[in-house]
N, C-alpha and C positions, 0 to 999 in steps of 0.2 A: 579245492573243495567244491562240491556241488551246491548250487543255490538252495536255500531253505526258506520256506514260507510257512508261517504258522498263523492260523486263524481260529478265533472262537466262533462257533456257529450254533444255531438252535439244534438241540439234540435230534429233533425229528428229521433233519437234513443229513445226518450221518449216513454213510453208505449202508450200514447195518447197525444193529443195536449195540453201540459201543460209545464210550465217552472220549476215547482217544484213538485216532486213526492216522496212518501215514500211507502215502502212495506216491509213485512217480507221476509227475504232472508237468508236461511241457518243459522238460529239461531240468526240473527242480524237484526236491522232495517237499511235498505238501503235507503239513500236519494240521488236522482239524480236531479241535477240542470242543466238547460240548460246553455251552454257556452255563455257568453256575453263579450262585449268589455272591461268591467271593472270588476275586481275581486270583488270590493265592491258590485256591483249589484248581483253577484252570492251569496255572503255572506248574503246579505239582504234576498234573497229568502230562503236560508238555514235557517236563524233564524226564518223566518215566518213559514216554514214547521216544524221545530223542536218544536216551541211553540204550533202550531196547533196539532201536534202529541201528545205532553205531555197532553194537555187538553182533546183531544179525548180519549186517553187511560184512563185518570182519570174518565171520564164520561161514559165509556163503549161503545163508538162509534167505531165500528170496521173498519178496513181498507176495508173489503169487502163491507160494506155499503157505505163508502165514494167513493170507486172506481165505484160501480154501479151507484151512483148518477152522478158522474163526467162524466162517459162515456156516459150515457144517455143524460146529459145536452149538451155535445159536439155534439152528434148525432142530437139533436133537435135544435141546435143553429140556430138562424135566421141570415141571412147574414147582416153584419154591426154591430151586437151585439158583443161588446168587453168585456162584463162583465165576471168576474171570476165565476165559478160555486158556490163557497162559498159565494158569495154576494147574491145569490138567497135565499130569506127567507125560501124556502122549503128545502134547503140543510140541511141534518141531522147534519152538523157541522157548520152551519151558525154562531152561537154565537162564536165558537172557532176560526173560520176564521177571523171574524171581530176583535176580541181581538188581534190575532196574527198580523193583519195589523196595529193596533194601535202601537204595539211595533216596528214593522218594520219601520213605519214612524218616530218614535222617534229616532231610531238608524240611519236612513238615515240622519236626521237633525244633529245628533252628528258627523257623518262622512263627513258632508258637501256635501251630495249627493242631487242634485236638483231632487225632487220627480217627477216633470213633465217629465223631460228627462228620468229618470229611468222607469217610467210607460210607456212612449212611446216605449222604447226599449223592455220592456217585451211584450207589445201588438203587436209590429211588428214581433216578433218571431212567432206568431200564424197566420200571414197573408200570 
């Protein structure tokens, strides 16, 4: 298994406007998660990103393809649109993103996290 490193970072230091990111970094997979008021929120984002990454790797969807789509999605974002790039059916990792969110929602329920409050916090980081 490849080495994995996960860090919470200030939102403003993310590579682009996202709360969860992963990239190949010096022989390991680096996950950067935006700092939030509740560590459970950060862990939920991490689980989502990890599941998404596992599925993308298994299906041959590269980080470069994902990054290119996400960065273009953000550049083209219409004001007021709070959708995540992975929700767009054109996203090369749409299926993987949706599956990861299903698990994220199940874990949130098990942790007693109110999904609406969590989703609001995640959305507000990008505004």
